[in-house]
C-alpha positions in Angstrom: 17.1 8.2 12.0 14.4 11.1 11.6 13.0 10.8 14.8 10.1 13.4 14.4 9.3 11.9 10.9 5.1 11.2 11.9 2.8 11.7 14.6 -0.9 10.5 15.2 -3.8 12.7 15.5 -6.8 11.4 17.3 -9.7 11.7 14.7 -12.2 12.0 17.5 -10.7 14.6 20.2 -7.4 15.7 18.5 -5.0 14.5 20.5 -1.6 14.2 19.7 0.2 10.6 19.9 4.1 10.3 19.1 3.6 7.6 16.8 3.8 3.8 17.1 5.5 3.7 20.1 3.3 5.6 22.0 0.3 3.9 20.3 1.6 0.5 21.4 2.3 1.5 24.8 -0.9 2.7 25.3 -2.8 -0.3 24.1 -3.2 1.2 20.5 -5.8 3.8 21.5 -6.0 7.5 22.7 -5.1 8.0 26.0 -7.3 11.1 25.8 -10.7 9.6 24.9 -9.9 5.6 24.3 -10.9 5.6 20.6 -9.0 4.1 17.7 -8.8 5.9 14.8 -6.0 7.9 14.0 -4.6 9.8 11.3 -0.7 9.8 10.6 0.7 13.3 9.8 4.1 13.7 8.2 6.5 16.3 9.0 7.8 16.7 5.2 4.1 17.7 4.1 4.5 15.2 1.2 6.9 17.9 -0.5 8.6 14.6 -1.9 5.7 13.4 -3.5 5.9 15.0 -7.0 9.8 13.5 -7.5 8.3 10.1 -6.4 5.6 9.8 -8.8 7.3 11.2 -11.7 10.4 8.6 -11.0 12.7 11.4 -10.6 13.5 9.6 -7.5 14.7 6.7 -9.2 12.0 3.7 -10.4 10.2 2.0 -7.6 10.8 -1.3 -6.4 8.1 -1.9 -4.0 5.5 0.4 -2.1 8.7 1.6 0.3 9.5 3.9 -2.7 6.9 6.3 -0.4 8.9 5.5 2.4 9.2 9.0 3.6 5.1 8.8 3.6 4.8 5.6 5.6 5.2 5.7 9.2 8.6 4.0 9.9 11.5 5.4 10.9 14.8 3.7 10.0 14.9 1.5 6.5 16.6 -1.3 8.0 13.5 -2.3 9.3 11.7 -2.7 6.0 10.0 -5.7 5.4 9.3 -6.4 1.3 9.1 -8.9 -1.3 8.7 -6.1 -4.1 4.7 -5.7 -3.7 2.7 -2.5 -4.3 4.0 -1.7 -7.5 1.9 -3.8 -9.5 0.5 -2.9 -13.1 -3.0 -1.4 -13.7 -4.2 -3.0 -17.2 -6.7 -1.6 -19.7 -9.7 -4.3 -20.1 -11.0 -3.1 -23.3 -13.4 -6.2 -23.4 -15.7 -4.4 -20.5 -15.4 -1.0 -22.5 -16.6 -2.9 -25.7 -19.1 -4.5 -23.3 -20.5 -1.4 -21.8 -20.6 0.5 -25.2 -22.2 -2.6 -27.1 -24.9 -2.8 -24.8 -25.5 0.2 -22.8 -24.2 2.8 -25.3 -21.5 4.1 -22.6 -17.7 5.1 -23.7 -15.9 4.4 -20.7 -12.1 3.4 -19.8 -12.2 0.4 -17.8 -8.8 -0.4 -15.6 -7.7 -3.5 -13.6 -5.5 -2.8 -10.8 -3.8 -6.1 -10.2 -3.5 -7.1 -7.0 -3.1 -10.9 -8.1 0.4 -10.0 -9.0 1.9 -8.9 -5.6 4.7 -11.3 -5.0 4.0 -11.9 -1.3 0.9 -13.8 -1.4 -0.7 -12.4 -4.4 -3.6 -10.3 -2.6 -4.4 -6.6 -2.0 -3.6 -7.5 1.6 0.4 -7.9 0.9 1.1 -4.1 1.2 -0.8 -4.0 4.2 1.4 -6.9 5.9 4.7 -5.5 4.5 4.1 -2.4 6.0 2.4 -4.1 9.6 5.8 -6.2 9.5 8.2 -3.5 9.3 6.4 -1.4 11.8 6.3 -4.4 14.2 9.9 -5.0 13.6 10.9 -1.4 14.2 8.8 -1.6 17.5 10.4 -4.9 19.2 7.1 -6.7 19.0 8.0 -10.5 18.5 4.0 -11.8 19.1 0.8 -10.4 17.2 -2.5 -11.6 16.5 -5.3 -11.2 13.7 -8.6 -12.2 13.0 -9.7 -12.8 9.4 -11.6 -14.2 6.9 -8.5 -15.5 4.8 -6.5 -13.1 2.8 -5.1 -10.8 5.8 -3.8 -14.1 7.7 -2.3 -15.3 4.8 -0.5 -11.9 4.1 0.3 -11.3 7.9 1.4 -15.1 8.3 3.7 -14.9 5.4 5.2 -11.2 6.0 5.5 -11.6 9.8 7.2 -15.1 9.2 10.2 -13.0 7.3 10.3 -10.6 10.2 10.8 -13.5 12.6 7.3 -12.5 14.7 5.0 -15.0 15.7 1.2 -14.7 14.8 -1.8 -16.2 16.0 -5.0 -15.9 13.9 -8.2 -16.9 14.4 -10.4 -17.5 11.4 -14.1 -18.6 11.2 -15.4 -22.0 10.9 -16.3 -21.6 7.1 -13.0 -20.2 5.9 -11.1 -21.8 3.2 -9.2 -24.7 3.9 -6.2 -23.2 1.3 -6.5 -20.2 3.6 -5.6 -22.3 6.9 -3.0 -23.9 5.4 -1.6 -20.8 4.2 -0.9 -19.6 7.6 0.1 -22.7 9.1 2.8 -23.5 6.4 4.9 -20.4 8.1 4.8 -22.1 11.6 2.1 -19.4 12.3 -0.8 -20.8 14.9 -4.2 -21.1 13.3 -7.6 -21.0 15.6 -10.3 -22.2 13.5 -13.4 -21.0 15.7 -16.7 -22.4 15.8 -18.5 -19.7 14.8 -18.4 -16.8 12.4 -16.0 -14.2 11.5 -17.4 -11.8 14.7 -16.9 -14.7 17.2 -13.0 -15.0 15.3 -12.7 -11.3 16.2 -14.1 -11.5 19.5 -12.1 -14.9 20.8 -9.1 -12.5 19.3 -9.6 -9.7 21.1 -9.9 -11.9 24.4 -6.7 -13.9 23.5 -4.9 -10.4 22.9 -6.2 -9.1 26.6 -5.4 -12.2 28.2 -2.0 -13.1 26.8 -1.1 -9.2 26.3 -0.4 -10.0 22.6 -0.8 -6.9 20.4 -3.8 -7.4 18.0 -4.4 -5.5 14.5 -6.4 -2.6 14.3 -8.5 -4.1 11.8 -9.8 -2.1 9.2 -9.0 1.6 10.3 -5.5 0.0 11.8 -2.9 2.8 11.2 -0.4 0.2 9.6 -3.1 -0.8 7.0 -4.4 2.4 6.0 -1.1 4.2 5.3 0.3 1.1 3.4 -3.0 0.9 1.1 -3.0 4.7 0.7 0.2 4.0 -1.9 -2.1 2.9 -4.5 -3.1 6.4 -4.8 0.5 7.3 -5.7 0.6 4.6 -8.2 -2.3 5.6 -10.0 -0.6 9.0 -10.6 2.5 7.6 -11.3 1.3 4.9 -14.0 -1.5 6.7 -15.3 -1.1 10.9 -14.3 -4.7 10.7 -12.6 -7.2 9.3 -10.2 -9.8 7.3 -11.6 -13.3 8.5 -11.5 -14.9 5.7 -9.9 -13.3 3.0 -7.8 -14.9 -0.4 -7.7 -14.0 -3.1 -5.0 -15.6 -6.1 -3.8 -16.1 -5.1 0.5 -15.8 -7.0 3.3 -14.4 -4.4 5.7 -13.1 -1.8 3.4 -9.6 -0.6 4.2 -9.5 0.1 0.6 -11.6 3.1 0.3 -10.8 4.4 3.7 -7.1 4.6 2.5 -7.8 6.0 -0.7 -9.9 8.7 1.0 -6.7 9.3 3.4 -4.2 9.5 0.7 -6.1 11.8 -1.7 -6.9 14.5 1.7 -3.0 14.1 2.7 -2.0 15.3 -0.8 -5.1 17.6 -1.6 -2.8 20.8 -1.4 -0.3 19.6 -3.9 -3.2 19.8 -6.6 -1.9 16.7 -8.6 -6.0 15.3 -9.0 -9.2 17.0 -10.1 -11.8 15.0 -7.7 -11.8 11.9 -5.2 -13.4 9.1 -7.0 -16.9 7.9 -6.9 -16.6 4.8 -4.4 -19.0 1.6 -6.0 -18.8 -1.0 -3.4 -19.9 -4.5 -4.0 -21.1 -7.1 -1.9 -21.9 -10.9 -2.5 -25.4 -11.5 -2.3 -24.7 -14.2 1.0 -23.1 -11.4 3.0 -24.4 -7.7 2.3 -25.4 -6.0 5.3 -23.8 -2.7 4.3 -25.9 -2.9 1.0 -29.3 -3.8 2.8 -28.2 -0.9 4.8 -27.5 1.1 2.2 -30.9 0.4 0.3 -32.9 1.1 3.4 -31.3 4.6 3.9 -32.3 5.6 -0.1 -35.9 4.6 0.8 -36.1 6.6 3.8 -34.4 9.8 2.3 -31.3 9.5 4.3 -33.0 10.3 7.2 -31.2 11.5 10.6 -28.6 8.9 11.9 -29.2 6.5 9.1 -25.4 6.1 9.1 -25.2 4.3 12.1 -28.2 2.0 11.1 -26.9 -1.3 9.6 -28.0 -5.2 10.2 -26.1 -7.8 12.1 -25.8 -11.1 10.0 -25.3 -13.9 12.3 -23.9 -17.3 10.5 -23.9 -15.4 7.0 -24.0 -18.0 4.5 -21.7 -17.3 1.5 -19.8 -18.8 -1.2 -17.1 -16.1 -0.7 -15.8 -16.8 2.9 -13.2 -13.9 2.2 -16.0 -11.5 2.0 -18.2 -13.0 5.2 -18.5 -9.8 7.3 -21.9 -9.7 8.8 -21.3 -7.0 11.3 -19.9 -4.3 9.6 -18.5 -1.9 12.2 -17.1 0.3 9.5 -20.4 1.0 7.7 -20.6 4.6 8.9 -17.4 5.3 7.6 -17.9 3.8 4.4 -21.6 5.1 4.0 -20.3 8.8 4.4 -17.6 8.2 1.7 -20.0 6.4 -1.0 -23.0 9.5 -0.3 -20.3 12.3 -0.2 -19.1 11.1 -3.7 -22.2 10.2 -5.2 -21.3 6.6 -4.8 -23.1 3.3 -4.7 -23.0 0.2 -2.4 -24.1 -2.9 -4.9 -25.0 -6.5 -4.5 -24.0 -9.2 -6.6 -25.2 -12.6 -7.1 -22.6 -14.4 -6.1 -23.9 -17.9 -8.1 -22.4 -16.0 -11.0 -19.0 -15.6 -9.8 -17.6 -18.6 -11.6 -19.2 -17.4 -14.7 -17.1 -14.1 -14.3 -13.7 -15.8 -13.5 -14.5 -17.9 -16.7 -15.2 -14.8 -18.6 -11.8 -12.9 -17.4 -9.7 -15.6 -17.9 -11.2 -16.5 -21.8 -10.9 -12.4 -22.5 -7.5 -11.8 -20.8 -5.9 -15.0 -19.5 -6.0 -13.7 -16.2 -7.3 -16.3 -13.5 -8.9 -14.0 -10.6 -10.0 -15.0 -7.1 -13.7 -15.3 -5.8 -13.7 -11.8 -4.1 -12.0 -10.6 -7.2 -15.1 -11.9 -9.1 -17.5 -10.3 -7.2 -15.8 -6.8 -8.0 -15.7 -7.6 -11.4 -19.6 -8.7 -11.5 -20.0 -5.8 -9.1 -19.1 -3.5 -12.6 -21.9 -5.7 -14.5 -24.3 -4.7 -11.6 -23.1 -1.3 -12.0 -23.9 -1.1 -15.5 -27.5 -2.9 -15.1 -28.3 -0.1 -12.4 -27.3 2.9 -14.5 -24.6 3.6 -11.6 -21.8 4.5 -14.2 -21.7 7.7 -16.5 -20.6 8.3 -20.0 -17.0 9.3 -20.4 -15.7 7.9 -16.8 -12.6 6.0 -15.9 -13.4 2.9 -14.0 -10.7 1.5 -11.7 -11.5 -2.2 -10.7 -9.6 -3.5 -7.7 -8.4 -7.1 -8.5 -8.0 -8.0 -5.0 -6.3 -11.8 -5.4 -5.8 -14.3 -8.0 -7.2 -17.7 -8.3 -4.3 -19.6 -6.7 -5.7 -17.8 -2.9 -8.6 -20.2 -3.7 -7.7 -23.4 -5.7 -11.0 -25.2 -5.4 -12.4 -22.4 -7.3 -9.9 -23.4 -10.5 -12.0 -26.9 -10.3 -15.1 -25.4 -10.8 -13.8 -23.6 -14.1 -14.1 -26.5 -16.5 -16.7 -25.8 -19.2 -14.9 -27.1 -22.5 -14.1 -30.7 -21.6 -16.0 -33.6 -23.8 -16.0 -36.9 -22.6 -14.9 -39.4 -25.6 -14.2 -42.9 -26.3 -13.3 -42.7 -30.3 -11.7 -40.7 -32.6 -14.8 -39.7 -34.4 -16.0 -38.0 -31.5 -12.9 -35.9 -31.3 -13.6 -32.7 -33.5 -12.0 -29.4 -34.0 -13.2 -26.3 -32.3 -12.5 -22.8 -32.1 -12.4 -21.0 -28.9 -14.4 -18.1 -30.0 -17.3 -20.3 -30.0 -17.5 -20.0 -26.3 -18.1 -16.7 -26.3 -21.7 -16.2 -26.3 -21.9 -18.4 -23.7 -19.5 -17.1 -21.5 -21.6 -13.5 -22.0 -24.9 -14.9 -21.4 -25.1 -14.1 -17.8 -24.5 -10.6 -18.0 -25.7 -9.6 -21.5 -29.3 -7.6 -20.5 
């Protein structure tokens, strides 16, 4: 085992931490300043990465293809089902729409996290690395607060590792998410309140029972796992996209992308960091509200630390219901520095988006993914996208994560009683109907 493979550096004070063993022993905080945001540094300095992304080190079968740049020492501790090596599709129907209605020649790519073999979400890579890290460090009990998808992914992968998990979900969490956790024998606490209360009770539970708790959106296991999407873009495409679009609750994705790019900047494998265009559902959009206010005020001093807290947000997309966006200062800095945007998409249209994507691609996306694709239309409407850009949309989940959405997808049914009422049809006749909500 390579004992000195990696270490942590505190983002606040620069204190060096000897990786996860010390991190867990000291309560997942820096012993020098008590902060909980660290960078993971690797002794190899990414020198093997060019071979990995050019397949000279073999074809990848999971994100652990990048084992040398994950905070794990012993390969025997890997918990995986082949997640992280997922396709990047080109969605030409969105390119054609952008050209026809906005005269933009752009490339539109879809990062298909719905094809992850664990739970079919963007959270699978994070859960796989977290389960592996916990196994390596002898941790048998863990807890996490979640609006849904991270809970399911952690429940799945920690069960594979033989680790007991307690999950705190808000009262409006989808029944499918609750069942998805409990079916693995993992404990579910459905709190009588919103996500903020779920996080609070989880923290109190962790303290009372001395059980380690997920560090949230800046947890080093989650960040390091999700940064591997950068390596996959370079491997599959040969470049980093100009724009990255993601539906937003907490925002580990952009944080991880930035971390991955900063780590390999010295290798000169990419031209520039993407512009982050982050999308919130209209029923819970505190980050967009904060951003819009900051723009009105000319990004005055202290703007990154000013954001509203929404108590009990009412939204049709429970997996994105985070009314207390503690990561906003981090994300606001990334969006501002890359000339990106926070946008709100009307969540009333998420079923329309899902229908359109299924019609054009035969891909059935989940509610949060529909908000991301809807954000693409919103980005066109607000002149956020630029001619010639290569746009990556993170498809964060498939429809099986929210079976109630499938029930809402019906639009071609005709109730009949006689054969005379049954007339042949052409599926293309539905096209105008499906695009109506997005056509300017």
